[in-house]
N, C-alpha and C positions, 0 to 999 in steps of 0.2 A: 639819373638827372634825364636821359632821354624820356624815360616811361613818366614824369612828369609831365612833360612837356606834350606827348602823345595823349595824356589823359585831357588835358586844359584841352587841346585841340578837338574834343568831343563834347565840351562842357555844354557850348552853345544848342548844340542837336538834343544832347541829354534833358536840358531843360524845358524846351519847347515839349519832347516827347510827354516828360512829364506832366504840363500844364494842359497838353490833347488827352492824358489817360485818362485824367480826372473826369475834363468834360465828356469824353468818350460814355463814363460809366452812366452819367449823369442821364444823359441824351439817351441810354437804353433804356434806364430806370422810367422815363418818362413815357417812352413807346412802351412800355411793357403794361403802366398803369392805366395807357389809353387804351391797349388791346383789352387788358382786362373788364375794363369799362364797357368797350364795346360789347365782349361777349356777353355780360351780363344783360345788357340789352336786349341783345339777341335772344337767352334764353326764356327774358321776361315774356317777349313776343310771340315766343313758339307755343305750338300746341304740347303739352306736357305729357298728356296721355298717350299721343300718337308716337311721339319720338322724343327721345333724350340725345341731346349734342353738348357735347361739351368739347371746348376746343382749350389747351391748355399749352402755353409756350412755355417750355422749361428755362429753368435760371439758372444764370452763369454759377462760376466759383465762390466770387462774393457773397451773394445772397442764400446761397446753399439750399433752393427750394427742391425738394424732393419731387419726383414723380409720383403727382396722386394714382395714376390709374395706370395700368398697360395699355399698350396699342402700338398700332403699326406707325412709323414714320411716315409723315408727309413729305411725298418726292417732288421735291421743288428743283429742277435745276437750275434756276436763277441765284436761289439761296444758296448751293451747294456749289456752284459757278465761282462765288465772289467769297466764298470760305467765309461765310458770316459767324464771328467767334463765338462760341459756347452758346448756340442758339439750336434749339431743337423744337420744332412744332409737331405736338404728339395729338393724333387724333384718337379718339375714342367715340365709335359711333355704335347705336343701337336701333337699327331703323325698325320702328313700329309700327311709323303711319308716314306720312308725308311732312315736309320742312312746309315752312310760312313762304309763300312764293317769293316776299322779299328778302328772304333771308341769306340766300347764294350772294344776291349784290352785295349786301352789307359787308359780308363775310371777305367778299374779294376783294372789296374798296382797304378793308382792313389791312389786310395781308399786303397788297400793294402799298400802303402807305409803309408798312413794314420794310419791305423790300427795299424800297426808296430811301429810308434812313439807313439801313445796313451797307448798300451799294455808296453811299454817301459815306458813311464812317470809314469802312475799307479802302477809301481812295485815299481819303485823308491821310490814314497811317501810312499806304504806300509811298504817299508824295515824302511824309517828314521822314522816312525811314529811308527813302532814296533805294529800296531794293530791284533786284530785277528778275525777281523770281515771286512764285505765289507756293506758299507750302500746299501740299496736297490735301492736308485735312487743317481744321481750323483748332486744333488743341494737339496740348502736348501733354505724357503723363512724367512726371516727374517722381523717381525712387528716392528716399531717403538713404542716410547711412546704415539703417535698419530694415531696409528693404521695402517699407510700407509705401503705399501707394499715394504719393502726394495730389492735393485735388486738384484737377483739370485746370490749367490758367490758360490764356489767349496769347495767339503767338507775340502780341503789342507787350504782355507782360514778361513774357521769355526775355525778348530782345530789350525791354527796360531793365530786367535782372543783369544782361550781360553784360550792358550799360553802364550799369551802378558796379560792376565787380571792379575792385581795385587789380592792378598787375599783380600785388601779392598773393591776392585771391585766385587768380587766374592761376597761378602757378601751384598753387594749394592742391585746385582741380586736377590738374594733372598730375600731381602728386599721388592724391587718393585715389582717381578713377582711371589711371594709367591703361590698366588692363581692359578694362570696358570700354576707352575709347579708342584702343588698337584694335578691338573685335569688331566695333563699329565702321571702322573706314577700312577694315581687311579687303573689302569686294571692289572698293574706290580709290585704293591708294594712289595709283596713276595718276588719278583727276585730281587728286588732294596735294600732291606733290610739285604737279602741273600749274595748278591754280596757287600753291604759294609761292612756286618760281617766279609765274605772272605779275604777283604783287611785289617781287624782289625780295621775298622773305626767304629764298633759297636760292644756292649759287647754281648755275649750268650743271658745275661737275656734281652737287648733291642731290638735284634735280635726277641727273643721268643715272646716280649709282642706285637711286631709290627704284628709279624706274626699269633697271637692268635687272633689279632681284625681284621685281613684280613680273614681268616677261618670262623669267624662270622658272615662275612658280613657285616662288619662295617671298609670297605677300606677307608672312607675319614679320619674317624677319626684316621686310620693306616698312612694318609697322612699326617696329620696335627702331628702326633708324631713323624715322620721321622724327621720333620723340626725342631719340638721343640727339638730334640735331636740333630741334625746338630748345631742349635745355641749355643746350650751350650759347644759344641766342640770345637778344634782348627781350624787354617785352612788347616792341612792338609785333615782332615776329609772331609772337605767342597770340598776344591779341587777335593778329591778322587770323591765324588758325583758324581761332572760334568763330570769327566772323565766317569765313567758310563751311566752318564745321553747322553752323546755323542753317547757312544756304542749302547744305545737303540734305538737312534733318526731313525725316518720313515722320509726323506725329501720331500715323495711323497705326504704324508697328514700331513703337520709339524703342530703341536700343540704349542709347544712354544721351543727356541732354543734360545742359548745366545745371550740375546737381547741391540741392539743397544742403549745403555744408553750415552748420551751427559752428561757422569760422569767425574765432577773435582775431581781427587783423594785426592788434597791436599788442599779442602775444610774443614775446620775445623767444619764445621757445620756439614757437612756430615757424618764424622766420631764419632761427636757426636750424631747425629740420630742411627748409627748402636749400638754405646753403651749403647742408652737409650732401644734399641731395645733387646740386651744383658740381661741386667737387666730384663727387664721386664719380658723375656721365664726363667731365671735363678729363678726368686720370685714368681712365678705365683702360686707355689703350697707350702702348708706349711705343714712340714716334723714334725708329732706328735711321741714323742718319747712313746714306751710302755714300760712293764715290763719285757718280754720276749723276751730273743735274738733272737728266729725265727721269731718275730714280731717285728721286731725293725722299721719297716717303716710302718708308715700310714701316706697316703696323703689325706689332705684337700684343695679346693681351696682358694687363698687367698683372691677373692672375699667375701666368706664367715667368714671373720677376725671378732673375738667378742671384739669388743671395751672394752677392759679390765678397771677398774676404775686407774685413774692417777691423782693427785694433785698437786697443783702447788710450793709446796713447801717441806720439809722433815718434820715430825711430830715432836713434841717435845717429851721429855723423857717421861713427866708422861701420856701423850695419849700412847705412845707404850708401858710402862709398863701396863698400863691398859688393853690393848686388849692383851697383852701376857699372862695375866692370866684369861681373858674369853673365856667361851670355846660355841661351837654349835652356838644357835641361840644368845645367849648374846652376843659374840662375832660381830655376824654381826649389831644386833640393836645399840652396842656402836659404831662402824664405819660407822652407817649411822646419827649417832647423832653428831658425829666429823666433818661428812659431812656439815651437816646443819650449825654449829656453828662455827667449826675452820678451815676447810680445803677449798679452793677453788679447784673444779674438773675440768680437763681440757680435751679436746679431740687432736688428732694428729694435727690437722691443728693450734695449739697455741705452740707447744713446739720449734718451731724455729721463728727466728725474719723474719717480713714482711715488716720493712719500709726501704725504699731505704738508707735514709739518715744516718740510724744507722749502714748499713750494709757496709759503708764504713770502718769502723773499723771491727778488724776480734771479731767474738760473739763465744761463745762457751757455749752450753746446754749441760747438764747432767741431765741423767735418773736414778735413783737409785732401784733398787728391788732386792730380796732375789734370789738366786738360783731356777730356773725354774718358775719364776714369770711371764715370757713374753717377757723380754727384746729383745731377739733376735729375736723373732715373729713382736715383734712392729716395729723393724726396718726393717726386710723384708716387712711387709705393707707399710712402709715410702717406701722406694725405691720402690715399685710396682707401687703405687699408682702416686708417682714423674713421675715412667717411661710410664705411662698411661696417662698424662698429667691431674689428678685431683687436685693434692696439690702440693705448694712449686715450682713453674712454675718462681719463680726468681732464679732458679739454674738453669745453661745450661748444668752442669756436676756434678753428684754426685759420688763419689769414697767410697766406702765400702771396710774396712778391719778387719778382726778379729786378735785381739791382741796374740791370741793363735798362730796363724799362722806365725805373727811375729817375735814373741820369737824363731822360729826356725833358722830365719837368725841371726846367729851369728858373722857376722863380718858387719863392715862399710858399709855403703850405703849413697846413697842422693835421694832426695824426686824423682828425675824424675828416676833412675833405679825403685823404689818403686813401681813408677807409670806402668812404662814399663813392668814390670815383671807381673803385675797381667792384666793389660791392653795394650796390645803390640801394640793395631790399632793407638794408640797415638805420634808413632813414627813419627818424624820429626814435630810434630805438636806443642811440648810442649813449644816451646817459644811463639806461639799466644796464646796458653791456659794460660800461666801465665800471660798475660797484663791484664786481666781482672779478678782477682781474688776473687771479688763479686760475681761471678757469680758460684763460685765452693765450693760443699759442701762435706768435709772429714765425714767420719762417720768409729768411733772405737768402735768395740765392746768389751766388758771386760776392759774396761780401768785400772778396779785395778788391772789386772793380768800382768802388761806391765814389761819388766824386763829389766835395772834394775828400782827401784821404782822412780818417777821421783819427783825431788824438783822445786817446782816454785819458792823457795826463796834462791836458790844457785846461788848467782852473779857471781860467779867466772867462770861460766858455759857460761854464757852470753858474759864475756870479753875476755876469751881464745878463740884466734883466730884458735888453733887445733881442737877444740871441738864447735866452735861457729856456729851455724847453721841458717845463714840469706839468703841463695841465694839457689835455686834447686839444684845447681851442689856441693854444701859442702858434704862431704863428713862425715858421723857422725853415731852414734849408732842411733836406731828406736827410743826411748825414747827420745834422743835430739828432732828429727825432729818433733815430736808429742808435746814437752813442746813448741818448737818453735810455730807452727803452733798455739797452744791454746795460746799464750802470742802475737801474731802478730807480731812477729819478722821475720817469713819467711811468704810470700805472704799474707802481711797485706791486710786485707778487705774481706779473705775467710770466711767461715761458718765451725764450727766444733760440731759434734754431738757424746758425748759419753755414753757408758752405762757402768754402775757398781755394783758389788755388795753391799751394805751397809757393804763395810771396805774399809780402808786406806782412811776414809773419812779426815782426816786431810789433806791428797794430795789435794783433790778437793777444800778443804776450802782455801787453798792457792792461787789457781788458779783466775784468772779474769772471773768467769760463769755469764753470761748474764741469765739464768734459772738452777734451780734445782728442776727438778721434781722427785716423787716418785710413782713409781706404787705399789697400796695397793692389786691388785689381781681382783678375781671375787666376785661376789654379788649371790644371789641365782636366779636370772633372769639370769644372765651369766653363771652360773654351769649347768643352765637347757639347755641354746642353746649351752652347749659343749657338754651335754650327746646326744642332738638329733643330731648333726652335726657327733657325734661317731657312733653312733648303726643306725641314719637313720631312726629311728623304734619311732614314737612319744611316741606309748603305752610302748613299753620296756624303752623309756629314762625318761618318767615320773615315772615307777613303781621303776627304780634306784634310781631317784633323792628321792622320797618317803624314800626310804629303807636309803640313806645316810642324809639323814635329821635327821631322829630319833637316827643315830648312833652317840651319841655326838663325841668320837676321831675323827671320821672319818672326820665328817662334818664340825670339828672345822677345819681340814687343807685343806679340798677343795676349800680355797679360792685361793688355790694356781695350777695352771694350768698343771704342771707335777706331782702332786699329783693325779689331777684327769685322767689323762691318764692314770696313774700307775692304779688306782681303776676300770678304763674302762678297761684294757686288762686283769686284774683279773676276773672280770666279765665275758669277751666273753670267756675267758680259762675254768673258770669252772661252768660257769651255760649256758646251754645253751638255744637257744631262744624258743624250746618249752616246758621251764620250767612254771609250773603254780603259781610258788611264787619263790622269791628270796631266794638262799640259803645265809645261813652266812657266810663270810668269817671271819677267825679268824684275829683279830686286828693284832697282830704280823706279819701275812704274809704280810698285806698291807704294813705295817710299812719297816719291813724288804727289801720288793722289793723298796720301795721310798729311803731307807738308800744306797741301791745299785744304783739307777739313780744317786743319788747324788752324790755318792764317785766316780762314772765315770765322773763327771764333774770335777774331784779333780785328772787330769794326772792319770787317772785309780785306780785298787787299786791293794795295791802292799802290803809289809810286814809292810813296815813302816807306811802305812795308817793303817793295821789293829791294829798295837799297838797306834797308836794315838787315834782312834776311842774306845781303851779302857780307855787311859786317858781320853778322851770327856767324858765319860761315870763315870768316877771318880768325875769330876767337876760337873757333874750334878745331882749326888748324893749327894754331898758336898752342893749345893745349896737347894735340895729340903729338906734335912733334918734340913737345918736352915732358909726356906723358901724364899729362894732368886732366884730371875729369871735377876738380874742385876750382873753383873759381873767387877770387876778393873780388869786391866790388871795385878796388882801384883798376882792375883788368877791364872789366866793364867800362868805366869811364874811359879808360885809354881809345877804346874803340867805338865810343860815343852811343853806348847803348842803356847807360843806367837809365834815362829816361823813354825808353822805347816800349811800346805797348805789346812788341813782339817777344819780349822777354819773358814775360809773364806764360807765354802759352808755351814756348819750345824750354824754357828753364825751371826752376825749382830752388826755393832758399831752404838752407840746412843751418841749423843752429850751429855756432862756431865754438870753438874751445873755449872761449870766453863769455861771461855772462852779456845777454841783448847783443851778441855781435852774431853775423850770418857769413856764411859762402854762396855761391851759386854754382849750381850743376847742369848740365842736360838732362831731360828726364831720362835719360838712358845714354849709354857710350856708343852705343850703334846710332843715333841719333844724332852724336855728334860728328860720328865717321860721315854719315849723309850729309849734312850741313856744311862740312868742310868740302868733299867731294863736289857738290855743287856749288859751290864760291870758286873753286880750282877750276871747274870745267867753264866757268862764265866769264873769266879775267885771262885764262890762259891764253896765251897766243896762238896762232894757228897749229906751229909747229911742237908749242909748247907740252902738249898736251903727253907726246911720245916721250920727251924728256922726263916727264913727271912718273912715268910708266917705269920708263928705265931706272929712275932713281928708287921708286917703291919695290918693284917687286921682289927685290932682294932684303930685305927690312920688314920684319914682322910689325914692326907699329904702324904699318900702312898696309896692310893685308886686307882688312874690310874698305877702306877708304879707295884702293885701287881698282878695287872689284866696282863701287859703286859710279867710279868716274867711268869704267868701261861700259857698265849698264846703262849710264845715261846717254848713249850713244844710240842705243836700242831706239827703232823707229816709234815703237808703245810709249815713251817715256813721255809723263805727262807733266805740267806744272801750272802755277797760278794763272788765272784767266787773264788773259790781255798781256803778259809776261813768257811767252814759251821759252823753255830753257834754249833750245836750239833748234834750228831747220836741220839737224842731224848733217850737217853739212860733209858734201859726198868726198870732199876732198878729207877731212878729217878720217870719216870712217875708212876710207880707202887707206888711208897711211897706218891707223891701228891695226888694219888687218893684215897689211904687210909687214908690220912689226909682228903679230904675235905666228905669222909663219916662218919669219926666218927665226924667231926665236924657237920654236919648235924645233924646226932644223937642225940648230945647234945641239938641243938636249936630245936629239935622237940617236945620235952617236954614244953618248956618253951618259948612261943612266946608272950609272956607281956609286956616285957620291951624294949626300943629301941636297946641297944646292940645286945640284940637275931634277931632283927628283920631285923636291917643292918647287922648283919652276915649273915643270911639267904638269903637276897639280893646280897650280894658278892659270897655265894657259887652260886647262880643260873648264874652268872657272869663269875665265873670262872670254872664250869663244860661246859657251853656254847663255852668258847673258845676252850675248849679240842678238843670239836667237838667230840667227841663218846656217840653215842645215848646209847649205852648198859650201860656207866658209868653213864649218867643222869638219866637214869630209876634205877640203882642199888644205887645211892647216895640219889635221893629223895624217893625212896620208903617207909621210917618211916613216909612220911609226910601224914597225913590224911587233913589237916587244913593247910593253909597259910594265915599269918595276918601281915598286913604291915601298922596298922594305926599311929604307931609314926614315918615314914618315910615321907619323901616328894618325891615320884616318878618321875623322868624324862621321858620323851618321850620313850628315848632308853631304861630305867627299863622296861617301859611296853613293850616294843617290847621283850626283854629278856625272859619277864614271860610270855609274847604268845608263844615263841618260845619252852619255857621249856614245858608250859600245853600239846601243842601236842604229845608231849611225854610220858607222864605220863597218867594213866588214874584214879590213886587212890586218886586223891584230892576230897575230896567233898565239902568242904567251903573254898572260898577267902574272905578277908575282907580287903577292900580298903578303909575304910570309912576315911575321913580327908585326903586324901593321896595327894591332888590336882593334880588330874588326868584330871580332865573338859572332855569335848569331845572329844579332840584327844586322851586323854588314851584311851577312848572307841574304837575310830577306830582303834587301835593298837592291842584290847584285843576280838574283838568283834568274830572274829574266833574259839576261845576256851572256850569261856562263857557258852556254850549250854552245856558243859561237867560237869559243878559244879552242885551240887544241893542247896547249900546256897549261895546266891550272897550278899554281903553286900557294897553299894557303896552310904554311908550318905556323905552327906557333902562335895561334891566334884564339884560342879558348873558344873554339865554336861550339863544342859540346853534343854529345848524341844529339840535340835538338838540330845543330847545324848541319850535322850530318846526313840527319835524316831530309832534311829540305835539300841536300846534295844528292842524294838517291833518286829522287824526284825530277833532279836537273838530268842525271843520267841516263833516265827513263824515256826523255824525247825522243820523237824518231829522228828528228835533226842534229841529234848533240854528235859534235865532234872532237870532244874532250878524249886525247891520248896517254896522258899523263897527269894523274892526281895525287899531290902530295898532302897529306893530313898527318903530319909528322906532329906530334906534343901538341894534340888539343883537347886532352881532357877527354878522350873518348874512353866507353866503358862498352860491355858484352852488347847490352841494349841495343845498339846501332849496327852490330855487326849482320844481324838478319836482313834488316832493311837495304843496306850495301849490296849482300849478294843479291836478293831480290831484282835488285836494280842491273847487276850485271849479268842474271840470265836474259835480261832482253837487250841490255846495252851491246852494241856490235863494235863501236869507236876505241872503249878504254883497253890498254894494252898494260899498264904499268900503275900501280895502286900502292901508296906508302901509307902504312899504318904505325911507324916504329916511333922511337924516342932516341934524342941524341944521348940520352942516360937514364939510366933506371928510375932515379929517384929525383926527376923535375918536380917544379911545381906545378906545371901542366903537362905533366906525362899523359900519355893515352894508358889506359890500364885493363887491357884485353886479359882474360885468363881463360884455362881449359875448358871453360863454357862454350866457348867462340871455334873451339876447333871443329867440331861437325859440320856448322856453317861453312868456315873457311874451307873445308875439304872439299865443299862442291864444287868451289871456283876451278877447280881443276879438270872438272869434266868439260868434254870434246865441245859440247854448245857452250863452252863460254869461252870468250876471247881476250882473257886475262892472261899475261904471258909472264909478268911479275907480281910479286906480292912480297913487300918490305915489311916483317913484323919483330925486328930486333927489341931489344930492352924493354919488352911488355912483360908481363906478369906469369907466363906462362911456366907452367912444370917442367921436369926434366924430360918426361915424357911427353907432353905437348911439344917441346920444343923440336924433339927429334920427328915427333911424328910431322911437322909442317915441315920441317927441312928436307925431308924425304919428298917431297912436293915442290918446293918453292925455296931451293938451297942457296939461294943467292945473297940471303943474311946470315949464313954461316960466319 
């Protein structure tokens, strides 16, 4: 629509120019006839025997008079200075005798008259076109598509040609001649960008980006960016560019000018090509949302899209419930198992129907996924791949719409207006377009957000003539247009692709959907690819992936791409590239930032949404207390949440046991824990937090929520704009710190029972979440021994223990026997184990790999380990040589235990006589080892006798 207005604004001037063009040519032809007549008179008067003089005025392109003879160009600065278009005065002189004495005067008079006419012509042209410039020469060569030279035309004709081009034709010129246009402006791209900015065609940011590229000697990239931006703009900006382009032309050395295109502006296929190119340019870069407002925009090429896991049907209730409860690696293994047994994984090319026979009827595909899972990015990839001809070429036209933008149209409209508002290039072509609906794909992103909600069972809307939408020109609500397209009542045979959150699934259940797919999110491999693309640093990406893998709470949510981008932006903000180790990021900081990003997907953060978040937290806490992850609609109603816009952001609908029934759950139980912790942190009285922690610390139901609650006290925690979680009240922080110190003192004197050991482990987590190194040292100062023999430690527990041992030096003994840490736990702890004097790692299945890592610890110069127990760890002869080599260097170890409790244990060490030669070397004088325990291994009788002679303690 805007393009039409712009063309009309130039109509009057174009009409005047056209009239003047006709007058100008007639005037010049008259001058030419007069000139030729004068020359004839002169020639008749001359003495033909003494000399022959012929002055010929070459003709312009319309008359196409060839040069009659060869000669030198008459040098006339006045003619050249005014740029007389398409005029050459050729002088052919053969001096054989003197001219008639009156001939020079007559000739001068004729030439003067011609100059006056030319100057007048140029002045009128200059005035009408309102140009502030003059071309250096007066003609321009145009090349056709076949490379042939088009006859010379005047600057005025070139201007008229530009003025007569429609917006579609100008777009077509860019499409065809883009490479040549880029080559033309490569040396003046900064000036072109600045002029476009001066004409308000480019924004300040766009101009600066182009200029920066040019200044860094990346002018080709700058030229490409100019046209990338132009193709995403409207017709006004493109027309402005061509005006600037004409202004900068040097016709003497023509590079590219307005191309003579045999263009049929009315052909729908040509408009389709331009539409396809527009979508390609618009979708070629993926915008990655981040946690910080100043870095909200990070661009990744669409070619690097990570093919996220998708399945061809919705998961059943039992499978969803199991995955909601599972965390970390357990969740990933459960999803992998379900893909092998229950679900069929599909790729992008399998979403839409490729059958030409079935496409005669309208088909609808629905893709379901929670907020941030990658639905919009997937659509962007589909549109981009279609535009470059990779997939879904059965569709000639794709029309994508965002439902949120459509919701802003409060008045009734029709399909024709809907298309033209977003894609104005199809004006006057829609009637041809609708003749083949099977070639058309409509895309509606965030279908669940459409207002009012669509009802596919409302038969009254199908029969009511006032709201029935069965023709592209019928005026009705947006929701009725979408409903009619999906039902096949409007443009029968077209295809529709919708994305939706797992909410209002009852609406889609009523629709005739060809395929309902679900996006499950990243697996571990896809997470690694995302981190690599984000940081563009292989080592840094690998370190970050390893860090998140061992943090159960964070890794549980890393299946969600939005959560991954929030994590990456926080790492980018707080951890410099030169850091030798990843710094700890409080979990509440990550989840608060993620909550902020989610809330922004729900029409921004308002006071109502703040209140709803607290209600949501109360619902979450009720579920935690009763071990509930699936909620009925009545429970949402009890908390006044049934109409909240936040529900579809933080929760999902799951098909119930009965047909057409649904239950509701948080996107994951970790999200339920954080929502509950956040609400309790807000609502609890000043001393109430201590009471909550006291009640929660011994109950496994509240293990995660209690950790979040303490983490919310950390000074880095963030929340919704304008609604800060807390000013981290000093009194509350002091109270919690004192409580932690008292608890640590209480367990320090009795670490024999499981309750005390679990309490110590929680204290380590709480202190780490607070992020205060001094508090860590003060809290753990009473401890000399750490013992976790009654706990099953996860990798993240090992990571937390390792982090805390870095900050304290008084711990002398660490007993991790029967904790199940295996070799992965050794990887986490190896940085701090050398600080201990006594290390007990019995019955942990660390294997030869774990023992070899321990040998590296023993080789450290500052190693203090005096006693090392590796009883029943599935060790074999392969690790013995490494341990012996380490003990040749180590000067601290005095006792090594490689024995078993019994000869046939499941995880028994299996040393044989092959190890005896290496073990004998431990008795040398340069080895400090005093005691070696080897009992219940697989030594022969002779082998036992040989070892017993050296280390008789195990006899």
